[in-house]
C-alpha positions in Angstrom: 70.9 88.0 101.0 71.1 89.1 97.3 74.3 90.9 96.2 74.2 94.7 96.3 75.1 96.4 93.0 77.7 99.2 93.0 78.7 98.5 96.6 81.5 100.9 97.6 81.5 100.6 101.4 84.3 98.1 101.6 87.8 99.6 101.3 90.2 98.0 98.9 93.8 97.0 99.8 95.7 97.0 96.5 98.7 94.7 96.6 101.2 95.5 93.9 104.9 95.1 92.9 107.1 97.0 90.7 109.7 94.6 89.3 113.2 96.0 89.9 114.3 94.4 86.7 112.1 96.7 84.6 113.9 99.1 82.4 113.1 102.8 83.0 110.3 102.9 80.4 108.6 99.8 81.7 108.8 101.0 85.3 107.2 104.3 84.3 104.5 102.5 82.5 103.8 100.2 85.5 103.6 103.2 87.8 101.3 105.0 85.3 99.0 102.0 85.2 99.0 101.6 89.0 98.0 105.3 89.4 95.3 104.8 86.7 93.9 101.7 88.6 93.9 103.6 91.9 92.2 106.6 90.3 89.5 104.4 88.7 88.7 102.6 91.9 88.6 105.9 93.8 86.4 107.5 91.2 84.0 104.6 91.6 83.7 105.5 95.3 86.2 103.1 97.0 88.7 103.9 99.6 92.0 102.5 98.2 95.1 101.6 100.2 98.0 100.7 97.9 100.3 98.1 99.6 103.6 97.4 97.9 104.8 93.8 98.5 108.4 95.0 98.6 107.6 96.6 102.0 108.9 94.2 104.6 105.8 94.8 106.7 103.3 93.9 104.0 102.6 90.3 105.0 101.9 91.2 108.6 99.7 94.1 107.6 97.7 91.8 105.3 97.4 89.1 108.0 95.9 91.7 110.3 93.0 92.5 108.0 89.6 91.1 108.6 88.4 89.6 105.3 84.7 90.6 105.7 85.8 94.2 106.2 87.8 94.8 103.0 88.6 93.7 99.5 92.2 92.6 98.8 93.0 93.1 95.1 96.2 91.3 94.2 97.8 93.1 91.2 101.2 91.4 91.6 103.2 89.4 89.2 105.0 87.8 92.1 106.9 88.5 95.4 110.4 89.8 95.0 112.9 87.1 95.8 110.4 84.3 96.1 109.7 81.9 93.2 105.9 82.2 92.6 105.3 78.5 92.8 106.9 78.3 96.2 105.0 81.2 97.8 102.2 80.5 100.2 100.2 82.9 102.4 
């Protein structure tokens, strides 16, 4: 089946982290950019569920998703407390 252009029927789960080591200015900028990304995806017609990776439940909630039923957009620099090269889903 050929791809469907402008498909918006799949919801987006947006994984993100806000690094606690950011200074106040950088943290505000990261939050502004996150809101801008959510707004742009929503304006394009997608249902967006932001999912912070600092939430202890995030991995379980992600594992419960059915991949054909959603898009997972990873907008993380890493997972707090886990060296990126050691992290595996």
